[in-house]
N, C-alpha and C positions, 0 to 999 in steps of 0.2 A: 703553555708557559708564558712567561711575561716577556712584553715588547721593552726589553731593558740595553743592559749594557752590552749584551752579545752584539747586536747588529751596528747601533751607532758606535760603541765603545770600539770594537774591532774596526769599523770604517774610518776612524780617527788614529788608530793606531795604522793602518794601512798607508794614511796620508803622511803620518810622522815617518814612516820607513821612507817612503817616496822624497820627502824633502832631505834626507841627508843622502840621497842619490843624485837628484836633480841639480844642486847647487854647484857640484862635481861634474856635471856630463854635459858635452855639448850637443848642440841642435843636431836631431839625427832622422826629425821626421816633418813633413808639413801637412797640415789639415787637408783631410780630404772632405769636400763640399757634398758629394754624392749621397743620396738618402738612402736610409737601411732600418730594419724593423730590431735591429739589435747593435750595441757597440760592440765592435770588433776590437778596439784599441782604448786604452785611456793614457790620456797625454796629460801630464803633467808641466804646467809652466810654472818658473821662478824666475820672474824679470825677464832678462833677455836668453834664458835658456829653456829648455823643455827636453822631457824624456817621455820616449811612447813605449808602451809595454802591449804585445797583443792579447785581448783576454783570453784567446785559446791556450796560450802560453801558461798563462796564472791558473786555467783550470788545469791543465795536465801537471802543474807544480802541486796544486793542492791534492790531486788524486794520486799522482804516481810519485810525486817528489822529486819528479825529472826536470831539469832545468834546461829550456831552450838557449842557444848561443846568445840572444837578446835578455834573456832574463839573467843569465850568468853574468852580462855585463853591468847588469843592474845590483845584484846580489854584492859585485865586488866592491860597491862604493857603503853598505851598510855592513856594521858589525854582526858579529854571533848573535846578541842580543837583539837586535831589531829584526834580524832573520827569522828568530823565534817568533818576534811579535807580528812578522807577516804570515807565518804560516798558521798561527792562532786566528789571524784574521780571516783566511782563507776558509779554514776548517769550519767555522761558526755556519750552523744550517739550523732555522728554526721554522717549524711545524707552525702555521698560526691560524687563527678564526679569522677568515676572509671578509666575514660579516664585520664581526667586531674591528677588524684593521680598516675597512671601508668606512665604518662610521667614525672611528678615532681620526682618519685623514681629514674629515670634513669639520673637526671641530676647530674653533678659532685657533686655539694654542696652534695645532699642526698644522694649520695654514700660514701661520708666523714663521713655524719652523722650515717649513717647505720654501716659504719666499726668502729666508735669511739663507738658507741652503743654497737657492738659487744662485744667489749673490757670488758664490764661489766657482759657478760653472760659466765656461766661456761659451757664449752662443750667439751666432748671427742673428737669430729670431728673438721672441720675447716670450718663448715656450717652456723656460726653464720649471717653473712650478708644475704644470702640466706633466712635462717629460719624468720628472722625479716623482710624482703620484703615480705616473702610470709603470714607473720602474720597479716600485715597491709592490705595488698590488700584483700586477705578471710575476714579480719573481716570488713573492709569497704564494703564488698558485702554481710553481713550478713544483714535482715531483720531490723534490730535496727540501723545499720550504725557502724561505728568504735568508740569503747570505749574498755575501761581496760579489760572488760569480753570478750566482742567479740574476742577482739587481745589476751587474753590469749586462748581461747577455738580454735583460730584457730594456735596457735603456734605448728609447728610440730614436736614435742617432748614430750614423758609423763609427762618430769618436765620440767618447765622454772628455771634455777637454776641463782640466781642474787648474784654476788659478790659486796655487798653493799659500801663498802668502795670506789670501781673502779667506779661504776656505778654513786655514789654521785660527785665523782671527775670529771667525764665526764660530767656530768650536770652542774656543777658550771662552768667548763671552756668553756661551750658553751652557758653560759648565760641563761640557760633555766627556772630558777626557779627563780630568782630574783623576789622580791617584787615589789610594787610600786615604781617607780621613786624616788629619794632622792630629798628632797628640794634643795640641794646643785648642783645636777648633770645637764646635759645636754641632750636633747634626740638624744640619738644616737642609736636609734632602728635601721635605717636603716642601720648601719655597723654589725647588729647583724646577725648570721647565720639565726636565726630562724625567724626574720624578712622577711630575704631575702625568705626564703623557704614559708612563708605564702604568700608573694605577688605574688612570682612564680606560686604556685597554683592558686592562683586567677585569674592571667594571662591565664593560662591553661583553666583555667574552662570558663572564661569567654569572651574569643577572638572571635571577629566578632557577639557576641550575643547582642541582644537588650532587655531591661528590662524596666518594666512600673515604676518600684521604685527602688531604691539603697540607702543604708544606710553605712554612714561613721562615724566612730567614736570609742571612747575608749572601756574599758572593762565593761562600763556598757550595750553598743549597742550590743558589742561582746557576752554577757551572753544571749541575745535572741536568738542566734544561726539560725537556718533555719526554724524560724517559722513563717516568714511574707506573704507566699503564693506562689503559683506559680507567675511568671513574675517579681520578686525581686531577690535580691542578697545581703547579709550582709556583707559589705567589712570591718567592724568593727575589730581593732586589740588592742589588750591590750598593754597599755602605751601609746595609741598614742596620739600626742599632734598636733597642727597645723603645726610644724615642720616636723614631720614625714608623715603627711597627704600629704604634698606638695611632699615629695619622693615618697608616695606610686601612687599619682596621675600622677606622671612623666611617672610612667613605665606601666601603666594602659593605657594612651592614646595610643601609639602606637598599643595595642592590638585591637583598633578599637571597644571597648566595648560602648555600648550606653545607656545611662539612661535617661528616659524620665523627671522623677522627682527624685532628691536627695536631702538626708536630711542628714545634717553635723550638729553631737552631738559632738563636742570637747569643750574644755577649761579647765577642770578639771586637766589634768596633766599640760597643759600650766602654771595654778596657782601655780602647786605642783613643777614644774622646775623652778619657779621664774621667768617667760619670762615678760619682760618689757612691758608697754601698745604697746611701739611701735614696738616691736617684734612680739607682738601677732598681732597687727594689720595688719602688712607687711604679715605675712604668711596667714592669714585669707582670707585678699583679693587675694594673691599667688591662694590659694586653692580654692576660687570661680572662679577664672579666669580658672583654668584648669579643674575644674568640667564642666563648660559651653563647653569646646571642647570634652565632651563626648556626645556632642548633647543635652545635659540637657534644657529642656525647663522651668522647675522651679525649683529653689533651696531653701529650708528651713532650719533655722538654728534652733538648741535648744540649750537652754543657758546651760552653764555649771553646772554640778550637783554638789548639797551642799552634806556636811558629817552631821552627827550629831557634836553637841558641842565636846564631849568628844574625838573623833578622830580629829576633825578639830585642835586639840593643840598637836597632836603628829606628828612634821613635816617629820617623816620618813612615813608615812601612806596617809595622805591628807593634802591638803593645809589650809591656816587659812582662815576661811568664808569670813573675810574682802578682801583678795586676790582673791578669788572667784568673790565676788560682784565687784572688780575691773574689773577682767575679762570681766564678762558679761556686764557691761557697756561700754567696748570698742568694744563688738560684737552687741550692739544695734548701736554705731555709725557707723559702717563698715556694718551693715545691710541698715542704714539710705543712706549712701553713694552711696553702690553698689544697692541698690532697690531690698534686697530681705527680705521677711519677718522671724521675730523671733517667733517662736510659743514656747510658755511658758505656755498656758492652760491647755493643755492635761497633763503636768508633775507637774502641780501645786498641786495636790492631794497627792504627795509625801512629800510635805514639812510644817512646821509650823513655820511661820517666817523666813523662808529662812533656813530652819534647817530639815534636813532628820528625818523623823518621827522613832523612835526605833522599833516600830513594823513593819516596811516595810525594815529593814535591815538586813543582816546577820553579818557584821562587822562592822558597822558604817559607812561604806564607798560604799559598793556595796549592790545592792538590792535584797531580798530574792525573792520568790516565787509571794509573794502578790504583793510586790513592782515591779517586772518583768512583771505581770499581768497588772497592770496600767499603766507602761509603753509601752507595746507592745499596748494596747487600743490607747494610743496617736499615737504612729507611722501608725497604720490601719488609724485613723483619718487623718492624714495628707496626706497619700496614696490614701485616698477614698477607703479604701478596707472594705467592710461589712462583720463583724464576726458575 
């Protein structure tokens, strides 16, 4: 799967949740300077205040939804929406290609990001960058893959101390925790450090390899993670539109990665970005041509995903349903011209009258666990995978 929003986005969500708590919390812990091979506590500083949470408590909460007294005290300061963000942050687990990850962390951009991130950590020594690198690699090597918990448990210090204002400023400057693309914005993903790192990881992980199935898409597809089985690769990235998909494919093609069958599931962000029918048509045609250069024998398109009515009326979150309809109409036209199928049957159970069902979404725009189960089955069917 891609090294994407998953880890960095959810880590930033964790920090955002912590910020709501720390401001109102009194000092209840002191730093322990004793050496250790893993973080036992995450301590967040906000000015003169700080809040500590045992990592073991976070793991118990992630696995069993059981909150310790310390964690209950923390949860008291955040609202239900932020609690949900915390739960999502703790649930993310990413099996990664260690060799590709190791190469990625040695690139100039990664070193810059690690250096910037280290400024948000309070350490008495100057080993912030090596400590972060070690935690990422060792966390990724864990049985469950890289996640917030495995990262914390691999961090080489008894306490991981976060200077919250500094950390949030770093995340903001790196454009790591922005939400859905605004209706008035353009797709500039390929110019962001995070996007470049994601695609670089994908390139390292897939160079010279052949896959029976490849999935290209936005956050809906990215949420499937690495769950499509052996011989497949999920190239989906959050915020992706046909515009950034073209840039992604331009970078993957020289890596000589081969995909026997490819699924392209974009359109929702194209509608949100406000792409014209002509722009979307042009970029989708270009994306199909570049996908064919990957040795793809069959390309299947999945229509742009609909949101709920309520969310579709908020231009900062999702596109109007009428715009999604327009994008899907253009997709059908391109499919007919390029002689590629549009597979909509498998995702139809997600909707009622072209509106996302309330019981299948976590926020009106993305799929919850039950919704992802339906979508995953649709992907399996297209790829011919028996599950």
